[in-house]
Structures are given as C-alpha cells and as structure tokens.
C-alpha positions, 0 to 999 in steps of 0.5 A: 745764160749759163745753167747752174748745176744742182747742189745734190742728186736729191734736188735734181731728182725732185725737179725731175719728179715734177710734171714737165710743164711745171719743171720748166717754170720752176727751173726758169725761176731757179735760173732767175735766182742765180742770174740775179745773185750773180749780177748783184755783188751785194747778194753774194753766193747762193746755197741750194738746199731742201727745206720742208721738202722743196728747193730753197735758195739762201744767201750765204756770204753775206747773208743779205736776203731771206730764203726763197722756196720754189714749190709745186702745189699739185693739189691746187694745180699751181706753182709758186715762189715763197719767202718767210712769212714774217718778211714784208715782201709780199704786201707791197707786191699785192698792192702794186700787182693786185691781179696776181694770186698770193698765198697769204704773206708767204708767196706768189702763185701761178697756174700750172698752165701759165708762165709767170711775169718774168720782170715782176718775178725778177724784182721780187727775187731781187728784193728777197735776195737783198731783204736784210740789206734794207732792214 
C-alpha cells in the first residue's frame, strides 16, 4: 500500500496537529479513500482539499461521487467520516449497522480510542465515491 502525498502543506499540518491516535485513524481512512479510488476505474481521480477547515476528498474526473470529509471532533472525543447531508448514503448503513454511531444523516462516528470497522468503512467510502453513478 503506497501512501499518497498530501496536496498541500496546510493539509499536512492539519493532520500533524491531531493527537497521534486520532491522526493514525484519520490517515488510515484517508488511505482507504485513495485505495478504493485507485482500484475502481469508474471513480477516477481524487482531489484533496480543505472544506470547512477539515480534509475533504472529492472525485474530479469523472465527478462520480459526493465529497467525503474526515473530521476530528475534539470536544466529543470522536472522529468520523462525513458526506453531504442531502445524500442517501447514511440511512442504509444505519439500517444495516445499527450499532454504529451516526451524526444525523451526515456521517459515521467512532470513539477516539477505538479503531473503525475497516470492511464497513471501505463499503461506505466506495458508495460515496460512486454516489452520482447510482442516481
């Protein structure tokens, strides 16, 4: 697994500012986004940028998906994966995986001290990166 370079020093500095355990979780999620996109020709290239002060990943060519944001919620002691609130991505996951913690219809949250379920998140990320292809 090859690690993707950061698109800017600002994004690299933001990841560096997170506590080590949180940074490790978020970097693993970041890598899954790139791994999924690299393995799926329908997804195409990914652009990494900051949206609302957090790392965001969006498909560029083609525009096959909805942006994915990775966020550390320090006050809540949680980190998460977020998508646009008007997508229909979160509800099916809530029905299939009721034991996960959700942030309304925007994302999936995890306790700072716990790892995320990798196979479930790969599926969620894949669906987000292909979201516009399924409309």
